[in-house]
C-alpha positions in Angstrom: 49.0 -17.0 -87.0 52.0 -18.2 -85.0 53.7 -17.6 -81.7 55.8 -14.9 -83.2 52.7 -12.8 -83.8 51.5 -13.4 -80.3 54.8 -12.0 -78.9 54.0 -8.6 -80.4 51.4 -8.3 -77.6 53.0 -10.3 -74.7 56.5 -8.8 -74.7 55.4 -5.2 -74.4 53.0 -6.4 -71.8 55.8 -7.9 -69.8 57.8 -4.7 -70.0 54.8 -2.6 -69.0 54.0 -4.9 -66.1 57.7 -4.8 -64.9 57.8 -1.0 -65.0 54.6 -0.9 -63.0 55.9 -3.4 -60.5 59.2 -1.5 -60.1 57.4 1.8 -59.5 54.6 0.6 -57.2 56.3 -2.3 -55.5 52.9 -3.7 -54.4 51.7 -7.3 -54.2 49.1 -6.6 -56.9 51.6 -5.3 -59.3 53.7 -8.4 -58.6 50.8 -10.6 -59.5 50.3 -8.8 -62.8 54.0 -9.1 -63.6 53.9 -12.9 -62.9 50.8 -13.3 -65.0 52.3 -11.3 -67.9 55.5 -13.4 -67.7 53.6 -16.7 -67.7 51.5 -15.5 -70.7 54.6 -14.6 -72.5 56.2 -18.0 -71.6 53.3 -19.8 -73.1 54.0 -18.3 -76.6 57.7 -19.2 -76.8 60.3 -20.3 -74.3 63.0 -18.0 -75.5 61.1 -15.3 -73.6 63.1 -16.5 -70.7 66.0 -14.3 -72.1 63.7 -11.3 -71.7 62.7 -12.3 -68.2 66.4 -12.6 -67.4 67.0 -9.2 -68.9 64.3 -7.8 -66.6 66.0 -9.5 -63.6 69.3 -8.0 -64.7 67.7 -4.5 -65.1 66.3 -4.8 -61.6 69.7 -5.7 -60.2 71.6 -2.9 -62.0 69.1 -0.1 -61.1 70.3 2.2 -58.2 67.0 1.6 -56.3 67.3 -2.2 -56.4 67.3 -2.7 -52.7 64.0 -1.0 -52.4 62.5 -3.2 -55.1 64.0 -6.4 -53.9 62.8 -5.9 -50.4 59.3 -5.3 -51.6 56.9 -8.2 -52.1 56.5 -7.4 -55.8 59.4 -9.5 -57.4 58.9 -12.5 -55.1 55.1 -12.6 -55.7 55.8 -12.2 -59.5 58.1 -15.2 -59.5 55.6 -17.3 -57.5 52.8 -16.3 -59.7 54.7 -17.1 -62.8 55.5 -20.5 -61.6 52.0 -21.3 -60.5 50.4 -20.0 -63.7 
């Protein structure tokens, strides 16, 4: 087993957590997104490109202001750094 195999689980988990956080915009969904991002970062550091892509997707989406004004993205960032 190697880190590439672990990413088969963590990368879809990050995407699912992001979609959940973007839809619900709650603190709890932000915590789950941060934990999923931290778990993915523990497998390989190039996951930062995917996290950057998630950030870009959040900035491009038409409802970006509603998402960025909610606590979800900011709690996710803080949770990821703490974890």
